[in-house]
N, C-alpha and C positions, 0 to 999 in steps of 0.2 A: 309594798313601797319601802325604799331604802331610806329610813329616817336617820338624819344626821349627816347627810351627804355635804360635801364641800360646795358643790355648785348644783342647784336646783334648776329645773326648766319650767316652761310654761305648762307643760303637761303634768308636771309634779303639782303645781299650784291647783290645777283642775282636780287632780286626784285627791289631794288633801281636802278640798271642799266637799267633794263626793263622800269621802269617809266621815267628815263631821256632820253631813246631812244624811247619812245612811241609817239603816235600821239600829245599828249599835253605836251610833255617833254621839255628838254632844247634844244633851237635852235642850240647850238654848238655840244652838244653830238649826236643829231639826224643826222647830216651830216657827222660824221667822218667815215673813212674807215680804213681798215687794213693798207693801205699805209700811210694814213695821220698821224696815231699815232704809227707806228711801232718803232720809235726811242725812244718813251717814255718808252718802255720796257727795252731797253738798259739803258737809263738814270737812271731809277728807280732801276735797279739792281745794278749799280754802287753806287747809294746813299745808298742802303741797306748795301753794304760792307762798305762804308765810316762810316755809323752809327755803325756797328759792331766793327770796329776798333777803334772808339771813346771811347768804353767802356760803353757807355750809353745804357742799355738794352731796356729801354722804347723807345728810339729814334729808335732803331734797329726794335722793334716790329711795330712801326709806318710806317717805311719804307718798312718792309715786307708787310704791308698792302697795300702800293702803288704798290708793285709788283704783289700782288694777284689781285688788281683792274684791272690791265693791262690784266691779264689772263681772268678775267670774262668779261671785256669789249670787247676783241677780240672774246670771245666765243659768245657774244650776237650779234656782228656784223655777225658772221658766221651763227647764228640761223636766223637772219633777211634775209640773203641771201639764206638760205636753204642749206648750205654747211656742217656745223657741229654744235654741241651744246656743252654746258659744260659737259653734260653727256658723249659725245664722248672723251673729253679731260680727263675726269676722268678714262674712260674705258682703254684708251691708257696708261696712266701712271701706273695704277694698274696692267694691263697685263705685261708691261714692268718690273715692280718690281718683279713680280712673275717669269717671264721667265729668268730674269738675276740672281735671287737668287736661282739657282738650288741646292745649298748646304743647303737650308733651305726648299724649296718647291719641291725638286727633290731628285735625287740619288747621286748627286756630293758631294764631301768632300772637306771642306775648313776650317782649324782651325786657320789660321792667317790672318791678314789684307792683307798681300801680296798674299796669296792664294785666297782670296775672290776677289781681283782685277783681277787675272788672270782668275778666273771662269767667272767674269763679262765680261771680254774682249773676252773670248772664246765664250761666249753665244751671244755677240753683233755681232761678225764676222759671226757666224752661221745664226743669224736672218737676217742680211742685205746682206747675200751671198757674203761677201767680199772674193775675191780670190787674193791672192799674196799681197806682202808688199806695192807695188805702189798703189794698190787700197785702201788699209788701209790708206795710206797717203793722198790720194785724199778725203777720207771720213772725214778727219779732217776739221771742219768748217772754211770755208774761211773768215768769218766775225769776227773771233777771232782777238784780238790785235795781231799785227804781230810778236812780241816776243813770246807770249804765243803759237801761231800756229807753229812757227818755232821750239820750244822746243818739242812740241808734234810730229812734223814730224821727227825730229832728233832722238827722243826716239824710234820711230817705226823702223828707220834704224838700230839703235844700237841693238834692240832685234832680228833683223835678222842677227846680226854678223857684220854688216858694221860699224866699229867703231875703234877708237884708242885703244892701249893697256892700256893707263893710261892718266891722265890729262896733263902730260908733252908733250905728242904728240899733244894734242889740243893747248896748249900754242904755240908750234912751228908753228902750222897752223895759229894762230892768228898773230904771227910775219910775216909769209909769206904774209898773206893777208894785213897786215899793209904796207909792203913794196910795194905790188902791187897797193894799194890805193895811195901811195905816187906818184908812177910813172903815175898813171891816173891823179892826180891833176896837175902834171907837164905838162902833155899833154894838159890840158885845155878842153878836151872833156867831156861834161857834162853827156852824156849817159855812157861813159866808168867809170866816177867817180861814178855814181849812182850804176852801176854794181858791182864795187869793194868794195864800201861801204856796199852794201848788203851782199857781200861775208864775209866781216870783221864782221858784226853783227851776221851772222849766225854762224860763227866760235866761236864768244864770247858766244852765246847761248849754244854751247856745253860745254864751260867751266862750265857754270852754272849747266848743267845737270850733268857733272862729280863730281861737288862739291855738288850735291844734294840740290841746291837752285833754286828758280824760277827766271828766267831772268826778267820777268815783275815785280816782286817785287823789285828786285835788282835796276832797273832803276827808279822805283817810289821813292825808298828811297834816291837814288842819286839826283833825281830832288828836293826833299824836302830838302835835305842837301844844295843844291845850293841856293834855295830860302832863307833858314835861314841865310847862310853865306853872301849872297848878302845883306840882310836886315842889317846885322852887318856893312858891308862896308858903306852902305848908311847912317847908324846912325853915323858912325865915321865921315864921310864927313860933315854931318850936324853940328855935335858938333864942327867941325873945321870952321864952317861958310861957307862951301863950298857946291856947287851943284855938285853931282856926274857926271852928263852928261857934265858938263862944264870942267872936269878935264882931263888932258892928260891921255893917256893909262897908262904910266909908273907909275904915281901917283895912279891910280886906282889899279894897280897890287900890289903896295906897301901896300895899304889899305887892299887888299884881303889877302896878306900874314899875315898882322897883325891880321886880323879877324880870320885867321885859328888857331892862337895860343890860342884864347880865347874859 
């Protein structure tokens, strides 16, 4: 292999991983398994999204490379085990893209993005042999972030007609679940509190669906806003010569309200 090339290829990446996992390769790479590196795939995917949102396209390309590395690495593990190869991975994805785009490679018709998504879903259901709405809900990946999975499951119920007439109905449900959570908190029963909190969060996800926003994104932005505001509170306290953790709650809240104005 020509190390130090200006432009590498996909085959070069495969070759590098084969060397690293080969007999005289890297001691760490050689002993890894699907299980030992599985979370790396999740982490790299999230880092790629973070780079995309940063607006730095070169950083995004770099992080996409890390995602691709995970795919090739797992494929090489599969090849060493005799279970699958990178060729199998490519065959699966190519066959899927062809079979799901029947409006391009078949006789279906889809002229809008919405029609394309409907066609994709129809073909997916057919391929997987999904029967009924419940089975479709169970098919939603259980490893997705909870808010994202809840919104997908909620959407499948809505498509079957199991839904409120408008967003006001959902907001009433949120109020109802809030009251039930309050009762659970008063009871002090941790299991009951967890159940009612889950019901409230699920209802809130339906608000996001009706508003055509992603609940996962909404919570992410809220978290970032909280961090930003907390930083302002801490800065104000430091400018006053105080340590935030030493201040009583009422003073902290006063600083919080002050930070909200800025």
